[in-house]
C-alpha positions in Angstrom: 87.0 -201.5 9.8 87.8 -202.4 6.1 91.1 -201.1 4.9 90.7 -198.3 2.3 91.6 -199.2 -1.2 94.7 -197.8 -2.9 93.6 -195.2 -5.4 95.5 -195.4 -8.7 95.1 -193.0 -11.6 95.9 -194.3 -15.1 97.1 -191.4 -17.3 97.3 -192.8 -20.8 98.1 -191.0 -24.0 100.6 -190.7 -26.9 102.8 -188.1 -25.2 104.5 -187.5 -28.5 106.1 -185.3 -27.3 105.2 -185.0 -23.6 104.8 -181.4 -22.8 105.5 -179.5 -19.6 101.7 -179.4 -19.1 101.7 -183.2 -19.0 104.1 -183.1 -16.1 102.0 -180.5 -14.3 98.9 -182.7 -14.7 100.7 -185.7 -13.4 101.8 -183.7 -10.3 98.3 -182.5 -9.8 97.0 -186.1 -10.0 99.6 -187.3 -7.6 98.2 -184.8 -5.0 94.9 -186.7 -5.2 95.9 -190.3 -5.7 98.2 -192.8 -4.0 99.8 -193.6 -7.4 99.8 -192.2 -10.9 100.7 -194.5 -13.7 101.7 -192.7 -16.9 101.0 -195.0 -19.8 102.3 -194.1 -23.2 100.0 -196.0 -25.5 101.1 -198.3 -28.4 99.8 -197.9 -32.0 96.1 -197.2 -31.9 93.8 -198.9 -34.4 92.7 -195.5 -35.8 96.3 -194.2 -35.8 98.7 -197.1 -36.4 101.9 -195.0 -36.6 103.1 -192.3 -34.3 105.3 -189.3 -35.2 108.2 -190.7 -33.2 109.8 -194.1 -32.9 108.8 -196.0 -29.8 112.3 -195.6 -28.4 112.2 -191.8 -28.5 108.7 -191.8 -27.0 109.9 -194.1 -24.2 112.9 -191.9 -23.4 110.9 -188.7 -23.5 108.3 -190.1 -21.2 110.9 -191.2 -18.7 112.6 -187.8 -18.8 109.4 -185.8 -18.6 107.9 -187.5 -15.5 111.0 -188.5 -13.5 111.4 -187.1 -10.0 107.6 -186.7 -9.4 106.5 -188.4 -6.2 104.0 -191.2 -6.6 104.3 -191.1 -10.4 105.8 -193.9 -12.5 106.0 -194.5 -16.2 104.8 -197.9 -17.6 106.3 -198.7 -21.0 104.8 -202.2 -21.7 102.6 -201.0 -24.6 105.6 -199.5 -26.4 107.8 -202.6 -25.8 105.1 -204.9 -27.1 104.1 -202.6 -29.9 100.4 -203.0 -29.2 97.5 -200.8 -28.0 96.0 -201.7 -24.7 92.3 -200.6 -24.5 91.2 -199.1 -21.2 89.1 -202.1 -20.2 92.3 -204.1 -19.9 93.8 -201.7 -17.3 91.9 -203.5 -14.5 93.7 -206.7 -15.4 97.1 -204.9 -15.8 96.9 -202.6 -12.7 93.9 -203.5 -10.7 93.1 -205.8 -7.9 90.8 -206.3 -4.9 92.6 -203.6 -2.9 92.9 -201.1 -5.8 90.5 -198.5 -7.2 91.5 -197.4 -10.7 90.6 -194.1 -12.2 90.8 -193.5 -15.9 92.2 -190.0 -16.6 90.5 -188.5 -19.7 90.0 -185.0 -21.2 86.6 -183.4 -21.1 86.2 -184.0 -24.8 86.1 -187.8 -24.3 82.9 -187.6 -22.2 81.3 -184.7 -24.1 77.8 -185.5 -25.2 76.9 -187.7 -22.2 75.6 -191.2 -22.3 74.4 -191.0 -25.9 77.4 -189.4 -27.7 80.5 -189.6 -25.5 83.6 -191.1 -27.2 84.3 -193.2 -24.1 80.9 -194.9 -24.5 80.6 -195.0 -28.3 84.2 -195.6 -29.5 86.1 -197.4 -26.7 86.1 -201.2 -26.5 83.6 -202.1 -23.9 82.7 -198.5 -23.6 79.2 -199.1 -22.2 80.6 -201.2 -19.4 83.3 -198.8 -18.5 80.9 -195.9 -18.6 78.6 -197.7 -16.2 81.1 -199.0 -13.7 84.6 -197.5 -14.0 85.8 -194.4 -12.2 86.9 -191.4 -14.3 89.0 -188.3 -13.6 88.0 -185.7 -16.1 90.5 -183.0 -17.0 89.0 -179.7 -18.1 90.4 -176.2 -18.8 88.9 -173.2 -17.0 86.7 -172.3 -20.0 85.2 -175.8 -20.0 82.4 -176.6 -17.6 81.4 -180.3 -17.8 77.7 -180.8 -17.0 77.6 -183.2 -14.0 74.4 -184.7 -15.3 76.1 -185.7 -18.5 79.1 -187.4 -16.9 79.8 -191.0 -16.0 78.1 -192.2 -12.8 81.5 -192.5 -11.0 83.7 -189.5 -11.7 85.6 -186.5 -10.3 86.9 -183.5 -12.2 90.3 -181.8 -12.2 90.7 -178.3 -13.6 93.9 -177.7 -15.5 95.4 -174.6 -17.0 95.0 -174.0 -20.7 97.9 -175.6 -22.7 99.4 -176.2 -26.1 98.6 -179.7 -27.4 101.4 -182.0 -28.5 100.3 -181.7 -32.1 101.0 -178.0 -32.1 104.3 -178.6 -30.3 105.3 -181.0 -33.1 104.3 -178.5 -35.7 106.3 -175.7 -34.1 109.3 -178.0 -33.9 109.0 -178.9 -37.5 109.0 -175.2 -38.4 112.0 -174.6 -36.2 110.0 -172.3 -33.8 110.9 -171.9 -30.2 109.2 -174.4 -27.9 111.3 -174.5 -24.8 108.6 -172.9 -22.6 106.3 -175.7 -23.6 108.7 -178.6 -22.8 110.4 -179.8 -19.6 114.0 -178.9 -20.0 115.3 -182.5 -20.2 112.9 -183.4 -22.9 113.8 -180.2 -24.9 117.5 -181.1 -24.6 116.8 -184.7 -25.8 114.7 -183.4 -28.8 117.5 -181.0 -29.8 120.2 -183.7 -29.4 118.5 -186.2 -31.7 116.8 -183.8 -34.1 113.2 -185.0 -33.4 110.2 -183.7 -35.2 112.3 -182.1 -37.9 112.0 -182.4 -41.7 115.1 -184.7 -41.7 115.3 -188.1 -40.0 116.4 -188.3 -36.4 120.1 -188.4 -35.7 121.7 -191.5 -34.2 124.9 -189.7 -33.3 125.9 -186.1 -32.6 128.4 -183.9 -30.9 127.7 -183.4 -27.2 129.4 -181.2 -24.6 129.1 -181.2 -20.8 129.4 -177.6 -19.7 129.2 -178.2 -15.9 129.9 -181.8 -14.9 127.4 -183.4 -12.5 128.4 -187.0 -12.3 127.2 -190.4 -11.0 130.2 -192.7 -10.6 129.9 -196.4 -11.2 132.9 -198.7 -10.3 134.0 -201.7 -8.3 135.5 -200.5 -5.0 137.6 -203.7 -4.7 140.1 -202.5 -7.4 142.6 -199.9 -6.1 143.3 -198.5 -9.6 139.6 -197.9 -10.2 139.1 -196.3 -6.8 142.0 -193.9 -7.5 140.4 -192.7 -10.7 137.0 -192.3 -8.9 138.7 -190.3 -6.1 139.9 -187.8 -8.8 136.3 -187.3 -9.9 134.5 -187.4 -6.6 134.2 -183.6 -6.2 132.0 -183.7 -9.3 129.5 -186.2 -7.9 125.9 -184.9 -7.7 122.6 -186.2 -6.4 121.1 -184.8 -9.7 123.6 -186.1 -12.3 123.6 -185.3 -16.0 125.8 -188.3 -16.9 127.1 -191.6 -15.6 130.8 -192.3 -15.5 131.7 -196.0 -15.5 135.3 -196.7 -14.3 136.8 -200.1 -15.1 136.6 -202.4 -18.1 133.9 -203.2 -20.6 132.3 -205.6 -18.1 131.8 -202.7 -15.6 130.2 -200.7 -18.4 127.8 -203.5 -19.2 126.8 -203.8 -15.6 126.3 -200.0 -15.4 124.1 -200.1 -18.5 121.9 -203.0 -17.3 121.4 -201.3 -13.9 120.9 -197.7 -15.0 119.7 -197.5 -18.6 116.3 -196.4 -17.4 117.9 -193.3 -15.9 118.2 -192.0 -19.4 121.6 -190.4 -18.8 124.6 -190.5 -21.2 127.3 -193.0 -20.2 131.0 -192.1 -20.3 133.5 -195.0 -19.8 137.0 -194.6 -18.3 139.2 -197.6 -19.0 141.2 -199.2 -16.2 140.9 -202.6 -17.8 142.0 -204.0 -21.1 141.0 -203.2 -24.7 137.8 -201.3 -23.7 135.7 -201.0 -26.9 133.1 -199.1 -24.9 135.5 -196.9 -23.0 137.9 -193.9 -23.1 141.4 -193.5 -21.8 141.4 -193.0 -18.0 144.3 -190.5 -18.3 142.0 -187.8 -19.7 139.4 -187.2 -16.9 138.7 -183.6 -17.9 136.5 -184.9 -20.8 133.8 -182.3 -20.2 136.0 -179.5 -21.6 135.8 -180.9 -25.1 133.4 -182.0 -27.8 132.3 -185.6 -27.3 130.8 -187.9 -29.9 127.5 -189.3 -28.7 126.0 -192.5 -30.0 122.5 -193.8 -29.2 122.7 -197.6 -29.3 119.8 -200.1 -28.8 119.5 -202.9 -26.3 118.2 -206.3 -27.2 115.0 -207.7 -25.7 115.5 -211.4 -25.0 112.7 -213.7 -24.0 113.6 -217.2 -22.8 111.3 -220.2 -22.2 112.5 -222.4 -19.3 112.1 -226.1 -18.6 108.8 -225.4 -16.8 107.4 -223.3 -19.7 107.8 -220.0 -17.9 108.8 -217.0 -20.0 111.4 -214.6 -18.7 112.4 -211.3 -20.3 115.8 -209.6 -20.2 117.5 -206.6 -21.7 121.1 -206.9 -22.9 123.5 -204.6 -24.6 126.2 -206.9 -26.1 124.9 -210.3 -26.9 122.9 -213.4 -25.8 123.4 -217.0 -26.6 122.5 -220.6 -25.8 125.2 -223.3 -25.4 125.2 -227.0 -24.8 125.1 -228.0 -21.1 126.6 -231.5 -21.5 129.0 -233.3 -23.8 126.3 -233.7 -26.4 126.2 -231.2 -29.2 123.2 -228.9 -29.4 120.4 -229.5 -31.9 118.5 -226.3 -32.5 116.0 -224.9 -34.9 116.8 -221.3 -36.0 114.1 -219.0 -37.3 114.4 -215.4 -38.5 111.2 -213.2 -38.7 109.0 -216.3 -38.3 110.7 -218.3 -41.1 112.7 -221.4 -40.3 116.1 -220.8 -41.8 117.9 -223.8 -40.3 115.6 -226.7 -39.4 118.5 -228.4 -37.5 121.7 -226.7 -36.6 124.2 -228.9 -34.9 126.7 -226.9 -32.9 128.0 -226.1 -29.4 126.0 -222.9 -29.3 124.2 -220.1 -31.1 124.6 -216.3 -30.4 122.9 -213.1 -31.4 124.7 -209.8 -30.9 124.3 -206.1 -31.5 126.8 -204.3 -33.7 128.5 -203.0 -30.6 128.7 -206.6 -29.3 130.1 -208.0 -32.5 133.7 -207.3 -31.3 133.3 -209.7 -28.3 132.1 -213.3 -28.2 130.7 -213.1 -31.8 134.2 -212.3 -33.1 135.5 -215.4 -31.3 132.9 -217.4 -33.2 134.3 -216.2 -36.5 131.9 -213.2 -37.1 133.3 -210.1 -38.7 133.2 -207.1 -36.3 130.6 -204.5 -37.4 130.8 -200.8 -37.2 129.8 -199.7 -33.7 126.6 -197.9 -34.7 125.6 -200.0 -37.7 121.8 -200.9 -37.7 122.6 -204.6 -37.9 122.6 -207.8 -35.8 125.0 -210.7 -35.9 123.9 -214.3 -35.8 126.8 -216.7 -35.1 127.4 -220.3 -34.1 130.0 -222.0 -32.0 131.7 -225.0 -33.6 129.0 -225.5 -36.2 128.9 -229.1 -37.6 125.7 -228.7 -39.6 124.9 -227.0 -41.9 128.4 -227.6 -43.2 130.5 -224.6 -43.9 127.9 -222.3 -42.5 129.3 -218.8 -41.6 127.9 -216.1 -39.3 125.1 -214.1 -40.8 124.4 -210.3 -40.7 120.8 -209.4 -40.2 118.9 -206.1 -40.3 118.2 -204.5 -37.0 114.5 -205.1 -37.2 115.0 -208.9 -37.3 113.6 -211.3 -34.8 115.6 -214.4 -34.1 114.2 -217.5 -32.4 116.4 -220.5 -31.3 114.5 -223.6 -30.3 116.0 -226.7 -28.7 115.0 -229.8 -30.7 116.0 -232.3 -28.0 115.8 -230.7 -24.6 115.8 -234.0 -22.7 119.0 -235.4 -24.2 120.7 -232.2 -25.2 119.8 -229.5 -22.6 120.9 -225.8 -23.3 122.0 -223.1 -21.0 121.0 -219.5 -21.7 123.2 -216.4 -21.2 122.4 -212.7 -21.5 125.5 -210.4 -21.5 127.3 -213.3 -19.9 124.8 -213.7 -17.1 123.5 -217.3 -16.7 119.7 -217.5 -16.9 119.6 -221.3 -16.5 118.2 -224.0 -18.8 116.2 -222.8 -21.7 114.1 -224.5 -24.3 113.7 -221.5 -26.5 115.2 -218.0 -26.9 113.7 -215.2 -28.9 115.7 -212.0 -29.6 114.9 -208.6 -31.1 115.8 -205.0 -30.6 114.0 -203.4 -27.7 111.5 -200.7 -28.5 112.1 -198.9 -25.2 115.7 -199.5 -24.1 118.7 -197.7 -25.5 121.8 -196.0 -24.2 123.7 -192.9 -25.1 127.5 -193.5 -25.0 130.0 -190.7 -25.1 133.5 -190.8 -26.6 136.4 -188.4 -27.2 137.5 -188.1 -30.7 140.7 -190.0 -29.8 138.8 -193.0 -28.6 136.0 -193.2 -31.2 135.0 -196.9 -31.5 135.2 -196.6 -35.3 139.0 -196.2 -34.9 139.2 -199.1 -32.5 137.4 -201.3 -35.0 140.0 -200.5 -37.6 142.7 -202.0 -35.3 140.8 -205.3 -35.3 140.1 -205.3 -39.0 143.6 -204.3 -40.0 146.0 -205.7 -37.4 149.6 -204.5 -37.6 152.5 -207.0 -37.7 154.8 -207.4 -34.8 
């Protein structure tokens, strides 16, 4: 007897913002299907710009649908900044053992074979109409005519709801919308001032009224364990923040492992300088106002010796460096323009503003304000161009470093200090979907720590 196919529903849309009704629909779909893939779409050809930045759409989608069994959020369109038409979903998510179903509103199939938007406006609409499976969402007062629907379909009745466009309008007019939004999404929108007449905030004051913590630390260090023990009674299976205990390296590991949880991070320093951290003596931090910064991660794509491409997300920096005694010969491009046809150096690095106090500083770069919308491009022991100094780039820049002589002068790649092996090319830009919220007490604001570096005291 043939094995039944896995039934997968593709629930695509702008979700800008995702409403509580979207969460209810996903839960209803999960009751019918083996898996539900929520797919926030990239910029549509007929609507190239959304109301929110991709990073905010990504965070809100993760918050809105998290915790639902058999539901996952796929953010590849937002990261690539492109719109995937429905006929590509079979390539992305299908297979011989998978039956895909396209989740669409009743309006998309209204008018039947002659006038339905699915058939007349979608890429390969005729082919999809004839062969694809559709799950058609309809409200109680809508009654789709079975004779006018695609050959392969099922219907799902959903309660009447307020569309996202009306939610945006109410937010813009400062009207109450909490009943229309999942609580975590509503809190995020308030925190960052989304859908308001003014631009979204990149920093704000944040308070934790009742701490529910997830602790992240290395159990091999007694001092770290001692701090963790003092906080253990606040641990929760449903945390509202992540507390990293250790040094900056521990915080970087916590960010790489848990950024997708979309929880604020608070660092307690049991290491050294700790630019990303607070003093471990003050563990009752939830009783005070904290400064919250939202900071981006970098998307790094490396090309290996075999031509394979590998993607990584990093918070601080990434670089290439010579593997042998031979200096590196690299071509450096910014936004598609070759800026240095041949740089001769030991290595080349790109860092975020937050990472500029680390390895970039050792390469001679000036540390940048923690939350500045800038990137640093630096070189290690640069021989050519002569007298070249590290460059400061806008945050929307894309940097590509290409090895000009991979056979004689191989390069090793590193992302946040993690070795990714030999690379022929590294491309770096700010991620469209990955960011973290870091919390600081006023006494440990990173702006003040930067001043210590910029204006060292004698003695």
